[in-house]
N, C-alpha and C positions, 0 to 999 in steps of 0.2 A: 513429380516435381512439385516443387513449392517454391513460389517467388516472392519475396518480400521486398517492398520498396521502403526506402528510406531518404526524402526531399531534406535538404539540410541548407544552412547557411553559410557554410565554412568547408571550401575542398580541402583547406589544408587539416583539418583535425580529420577527416575520414581518408585523407592520402598517408598521414603518419601513424593513422591507425591500424593500417593496414602494412606499409612499410615496416613498422616497429616490431608485427609477427613474423615476419620477415628476417629480420635481424635476430630476434629470439630463436628463430629456428621450428616457430609451428606454422609456417606459411610458405609460399612460393610463387614468385612473379610467373604468371605463363604467358602472357600477351598482352603486348600496346598496339591498339590498332589505331589506325590513321595516323598514326604519327610519321615525320618525316623523313626518320633513323627507324633501322632495326633496333629490335629489344636491345640486344648485345651493344649497342653504340649510345644509348640512351643512358646518361646518367641521372640521379636522383633529382637532382636541380632541373634539370630539363623535362622529366617525366611530371612535374608540380608544374612548372613554369608553362608550359602548352596548355593544359585545364586552366591555371589562373589567368591567362592572358584573355582567352576567350570569355570566363566569367565577369573579365573586367571592361569588356565591352559594352555592358548594360548595367550601368550603377544604381538605377532604379530597381533592378529585379531584387527583392528580398531575398527569395530561394533561386540558386544557382547552382546547386549541385545534387547529384541522385547517386545515391550507394545502395546498391540491390546486390541480395544475396538469393542465389539457384540453390535448392537443398534437395537432395536424392535420396531415396531409399537405400538402408545400410545395407541392402542386400546385393547393390547394384556397385558394379567394378567398372569405372569408367576410367581410359587412359587421357593422360594431357588432352592429346589431338583431338579426341574426342569432348573432352571438356568445352576446349576453344571452341570447335564446331559447334556447338548446342549454344554457348555463350554468345557466339556472332548471331548463328540465327533468331536466338530472342531479341538481342539491340535492335537488328534490321526490322524485327515483326512491331516492337514496339515505336519504333520511328527515331532510333537513335544510331542508327547503323550508319551513316554519315560524320558522326561526333567522334572525336577521338575519347578512348576510354581503355582504361587496363582492367587485367584479369588478373586474380588473385586466387589460387587453392590453399585454404586454410585446412590444418589439420588436429585442430584442438575442440571436434566435438565428435561423437559417435557414428555420424552419419557424413558421406562426401559431400562438399558444398562448398562454392566459388563465390568470389566477392567480384563485382564490379563497377568501378567509379568512372563517373562521367560529370559534364556539365551540361545544362540544360540550355546555355545561349550559344546560340549557333554563331557561326563567322560573320553574319551581317547586322548582329546586334539583337536581333530579335529572340525573345524565349521560347521554348520547345514548351506547349502547354502541358502542366502536371496534373490536372483537373481529372477526376477519376480517372486518371493511368491506368490504375489498377484493373477497373471493371471494364472499361473501353478497349483496353490492348492487352493489356499483361496476362489476365486468365484465357482468353481465347488463345494467345503464342502460346501459353504454356501447356494448353490442350493437345493443340497441333504438335507440339513439340513431344509431348507425350506418346503420341503416334507414329509420327516418323520416325522416333528413335527410339522404339519399344522399349518404352521407359513405364516403370511402377506407377500408375495413375495415382493422383492424391487421393481421389473419390472412393477408391479402392481401399482406403482404411476407414474403418468405423469412425465416425465423430465423438471423441470424450467428450460428454456432457456434464457440465457442472463440476469441470475439473479447474484445480488451482492453476492460473496460466501465465508466471510472473515472465517479466521480459528475459531474465536471465536466469539459467537452470542450476547455474554451480556456485557452492558454497568453496568459498577460500579455507584452504587448510594450512596452516601456518607448517614448515618444511616441506612441503609436497613441491611447491614450485616458488619460483621467483617471486619475493614480496611487492614489490612495486608493480610486476609485470599483472599478477593477480588482483591487485586493487584497483589497476587501471583498467581491466577488463569490466571490473564491476562496476565503475565510475562512465565508463563510455556506453555502456548498456542503460542504466538508469536514470543518470544526471538530466538528460533532456529528454527521456521519456516520460518521465512522473511527473505529477503537478503536485506539489510539497508549497507548504508558506513558513517554513521556519525548521531550525535545525533539529528539533526533537522530533519533528514528523520524518525530516530526511533522515534520521538514524534511525527511526522505526523502519524505514525501508532499507538501508542497508545493513541494518542490524541481521535481518534474514538469510544475508550471505557472508555474516561473519568480519562485516567491515563498520568502523564507525569514524565520523568524523568529532575531531576531540579539539577543544577550545584550550584547555588545560584550566590549570584553578586561576582564580581570580588573582592572585599575585605573583603569576607566572610571566615571564618574559614574551609567551604567546601568545596569552588573553591581552595584555597590556598592550603589546602591538598590533593587535588585530590580527592576528594570526590563525594558520588552522593545521592541526595535524590529521592524520589518517593512521589508524591503527588495524590489526587484524585481530579478531577476538577469538578464544577458544569455545568449545561446544556449551560453558558455562556463563558464556558472555564479558569472561574476563580479557583485558586486553593481552597478548604474548608478543616477542618481537621488539624489533626497534619502530617505533613512530615514522613515519615519513612526512616530510614538508607537502602542502599543497601546490605548492613551487616547483615541485620535482618531477610533477607529473605534465605532459606536454599541451594538453589542455585547459591549465592552470586552474582546477576548481578551486580558488579560494575563497576568502569569505565575502570581498566584493563580489566577487562573482555569482557567488550564489546569494547574495542579498537581493540581487536583481534577477536570480530566478524565483525566491521568495514571492516577490512582487508579482511576478507574472503567472504563479503557480495558484496565489490565493485568490486569482479572479477567474483562472482556466477550471478551475475544480467546482465553483459556486452550480453549476448546470446540474451536478452529479451527487449532490448531497441527500436529494429526495429518494434517489436508488438505494443510496445506502441505508438512511434511518429506516426505509419501508422492510430493507431485507433484515436487519435488526429487530424492528417489532414483530416480523414474522417468527423469528429466531426465537424470541422471547415466550413465543405461545406454546413450545415443542413441549409435548408431557416429558414429565422427569428433570426437565431443567432445574439446577440447583446450585450450580454454582458458573463463576467466569471462565473456568476453564472449560466445560463443560458448552459455552454459549462458542466458544471461540473453536470448538472440534464442529458444531454445527454450522457456522459461517463459514468454515474451510471450503466446503463443495461449493457455496454459493461466489469463490472466487476472492473472498474479502480473510485477510491473514488480521489478527486481531494479536495485536502487542499489550501486555498487560503491565505496567511500570511498578515497579515496587522498590522501598526504601531497604536500606542495608537492613533493617528489623524484620524486612519480610512484610511490610504492611503496603496494602495497595495504595498507591493515590493517584495513579493516572492511566487512562486506556488510549490507544490510537488504532483507526482502522485504515489497513493498506487494502486498497479496491485496485484488485489487477486486471480486473473487466474492463475499468474505464481508467485504470492510470493514476488514481487519484490518493494521498495520504491525509485522511483527516485526524487531526485531534478530536476527543470525544466530547469535549468541552465546546467546541465550535459548532459542532452539530446541535447543541443543545443541552440544559443541564440533565433532562431524563434521559442522555447517551455518554453522561461522563460515568467516570468508576463509581462515583455514589450513587448517581442515579440508577445504574446497570444493577449496581448490588442492591438497592430498595425494591425495584421492581422483581429482582428473580428471588427476594425473600424479605419482605417489609416486615415482618418480626421475627427474633431469633429464636422465638418458641414456637413457630407456627407446626402444629400437626400436622401430618403428610395431607389428610382429609381435606381440612382448611386451605393447604395452597392448592390443592385442586379447585377448589372450588373459588378461592380466590381468582384464578387465571381465568375460570369461565368467564369470568366478564367480559365484554367488548375492550378492545385497547383506550377507546375514548369513555368509559364509562367504568372506568377502575376506582374502585373506592380505595380513599388515601387511609390507611391506617392510622388511628388514633385512641390513646391510651387516656382516659381522664385522671386529674390531677390526684382523685382520692379515689379509692374502690374496696370493697371487702369480698371477701370469700375465696377461690382458690384461685393458683398463677392465672394470670390474664392471657387466653390466647383466642383465636377468634374460634366459636363452636358452630355448628350448624344442629338446627331441629326443624320440625315439622308443625307450620300453622294449620288452622283450621281446614284449609282448603286443600293442603297437602304439599305445598310447596313450603321448598327448603329455604330457610333464614338464616342469616349468618350476622353475629353480634361480634361485637368488639369490647374487650376487655369481660366479662362475664355470660355467664349462659343465661339464658331465659329464665331458668329456674332460681337461681341466686336471686337475678334482678327481684324477682316477685316476693321472694321470701324475707328479702332484705328490709329490716325496718328503715324507717325515714331518718335521716341523719339529724341526731340530737348532742344535746349536752349532757346524758343522763339527770335530767333536771326531774325531780320530785316535789309536787306540792306537798308545801310545809304542816297541810294539816294531817297528811298518810306519813309522815316523818318521823313523828313520834319527838318531835322536839318543840320545846315550850319558845314562843316568841320572846324574843329580849327586848326589855322594855328600855326605850332612850332616857336616858336622864338629861335633866333641865338643866341647859347651861343657867348658872348665877350670875346676874348683870352685877359687877361691881363696880361701882361710882367712885 
């Protein structure tokens, strides 16, 4: 069993996430614990109102909701009664046994799992501490429950290291499910989970799941009214189907709401810049790395998804890195010019005529001592390449522009001047000018 805890600032958003799943037929409400009435006597308004009333007792608490998922192994077949029993035991062990909470069973994944929704504000108005709740209480509770109910232990599965682990694992496929529901699932999983600071960065993230946030053209009504549309993309990245307004989703992911998220994300992702830059630097030293596509392949096992932005003509004009490990999105230029599309291309292949042996020699330098390629404004001899030769001590030398042989054999730059004594030409006499008075 695996337990995932997600503290939040809005009980309403988490509540309707689960309720909408029920209305769409992909979830079921199993139980309402510590409510004054039985489940079949509670209306939707009453279920939400109970949680909101408790949360409202402490207006100073920034976090007033807790959304938990209990995930079980696909081989396990658990009845509704057993799921409720396990959920009640878990909530009691982590200190939420006396709080009102709702238990939902979801059917939209390949493994059994339940969602638990509650508030951390007690009837006295005091908040239940969520600090290190996962380490202090959830993990011990999970291990005890695995033994008590004879569940498949999480530790029995080998840990997959260096594997891309995004927060959401399903791409939206047009026509397979309801468009609004499919887009909403992606937005719910990603918008509050990742740190990003612009719409292009957000689209680099959403694009992995065939979704794009679109402002429209500058002369469109959507753009002029500061609106936002969400579209489904096909495998080629082209929009398909009818776009949906941001206001059509219950959590209202409008442009104004995203602008607030951009400001928060810009600060939150700063501590993780160094990790992304170091990972890119190491990846660039991989033998045989000769293209942006190859760089993306090398970064993928490190949890970094690389989005290469191209114009309609196929010209690369930008690059974005999605760090799934720290859940941050970085535009390449924001990391530094060396990590922009042009900077990366220059570091991969600084000269288009580079020979394979010259590339290896160039890449053998330490990262902080990589020579800057230089072509002189004028040179003689064969086409300019990086060449290698051995000096008197047997050390390999690299020369820009020309080989050492051509540099030694080339005469000094002249204007083809020949002394007139050897030219065979007679010196012309200057005519004296007559002074006319």
